[in-house]
C-alpha positions in Angstrom: 0.0 0.0 0.0 1.4 3.3 -1.0 -0.1 6.4 0.8 0.4 10.0 0.0 0.9 12.6 2.8 0.7 16.3 2.8 4.1 17.6 4.1 4.6 21.0 5.6 8.1 22.5 5.1 8.9 25.6 7.2 11.9 27.8 6.7 13.6 28.9 9.9 16.7 31.1 10.5 18.9 28.0 11.0 17.5 25.8 8.3 14.3 24.0 7.3 11.9 21.7 9.3 9.4 19.4 7.7 6.5 17.3 9.1 3.6 15.3 7.7 0.0 15.8 8.4 -2.4 13.0 9.2 0.0 10.7 11.0 -0.3 10.0 14.7 2.9 10.6 16.7 5.8 13.0 16.1 7.6 12.8 12.8 9.9 15.6 11.9 12.7 16.1 9.4 15.2 18.8 9.2 18.0 20.1 6.9 20.0 23.0 5.8 18.0 23.2 2.5 14.4 22.5 1.5 15.4 19.3 -0.3 17.4 18.0 2.7 14.4 18.5 5.0 12.1 16.8 2.6 14.4 13.8 2.2 14.8 13.6 5.9 11.1 13.7 6.7 10.4 11.0 4.0 12.9 8.8 5.7 11.4 9.5 9.1 7.9 8.7 7.8 9.0 5.3 6.4 10.8 4.5 9.7 7.7 5.5 11.8 5.4 3.3 9.7 7.9 0.4 9.8 8.1 0.7 13.6 4.5 1.4 14.6 2.6 -0.1 11.7 -0.6 1.0 9.9 -2.1 2.3 13.1 -0.2 5.5 12.7 -2.6 6.7 10.0 -5.3 8.9 11.5 -8.8 7.6 10.9 -10.1 8.7 7.5 -13.8 9.2 7.6 
């Protein structure tokens, strides 16, 4: 199953932070560039799902 997530990327004075919406738990990526933060959060999402299973998806009604 492949699922798409909306990911928010924010620019801060010391780099970028990224996090997905609609996932239970804390999943954050960071980097010096937009692309690094996006790559990091994608890796964090995969790890989070691998670790906690499909239960991390918020209920879709």
